[in-house]
C-alpha positions in Angstrom: -7.4 12.0 -27.3 -6.4 8.4 -26.7 -5.0 7.3 -23.4 -1.4 6.3 -23.2 -0.7 2.5 -23.3 2.2 2.7 -20.8 2.0 1.1 -17.4 3.5 4.2 -15.7 0.4 5.2 -13.8 -0.4 1.6 -12.9 3.0 1.0 -11.4 2.9 4.2 -9.4 -0.5 3.3 -8.1 0.8 0.0 -6.7 3.3 1.8 -4.6 0.6 3.5 -2.6 -2.2 2.3 -0.3 -5.5 4.1 -0.6 -6.8 4.2 3.0 -10.3 5.1 1.8 -10.6 1.9 -0.3 -11.7 -1.1 1.9 -10.3 -3.6 -0.6 -6.8 -2.1 -0.4 -6.9 -1.9 3.4 -8.1 -5.5 3.5 -5.3 -6.7 1.2 -2.7 -4.9 3.2 -4.0 -6.2 6.5 -3.9 -9.8 5.1 -0.5 -9.3 3.7 1.0 -8.0 7.0 -1.3 -9.9 9.4 -2.5 -6.7 11.0 -6.0 -5.5 11.6 -7.7 -3.0 9.3 -7.7 -0.4 12.0 -3.9 -0.9 12.4 -3.4 -0.4 8.7 -5.5 2.8 8.6 -3.6 4.1 11.6 -0.2 3.3 9.9 -1.4 5.2 6.8 -2.3 8.2 8.9 1.0 8.0 10.7 3.5 7.4 7.9 1.6 8.4 4.7 0.2 6.2 1.9 3.5 4.8 0.6 3.2 1.0 0.7 6.8 0.5 1.8 6.4 3.0 4.7 3.1 1.5 5.8 4.6 -2.0 5.8 7.6 -0.9 7.8 5.4 0.9 10.3 3.4 -2.3 10.7 6.6 -4.3 11.3 6.9 -6.2 8.0 10.2 -5.7 6.5 10.2 -5.7 2.7 12.9 -7.8 1.1 14.2 -6.9 -2.3 14.4 -9.7 -4.9 17.6 -10.1 -6.9 
């Protein structure tokens, strides 16, 4: 069976931070100017939703119009 060509899974994946993947933790730490340990702690505290992790680290996410 062929995989679906939709981007649904890809867009859902971008909304989460995988705490076990060093490259994702490093990206998020660079984006929010926080240490890797702080990012991992925020993931444990608030879950792996990218918006919740960023708000826990103090970065407010602005919506584009």
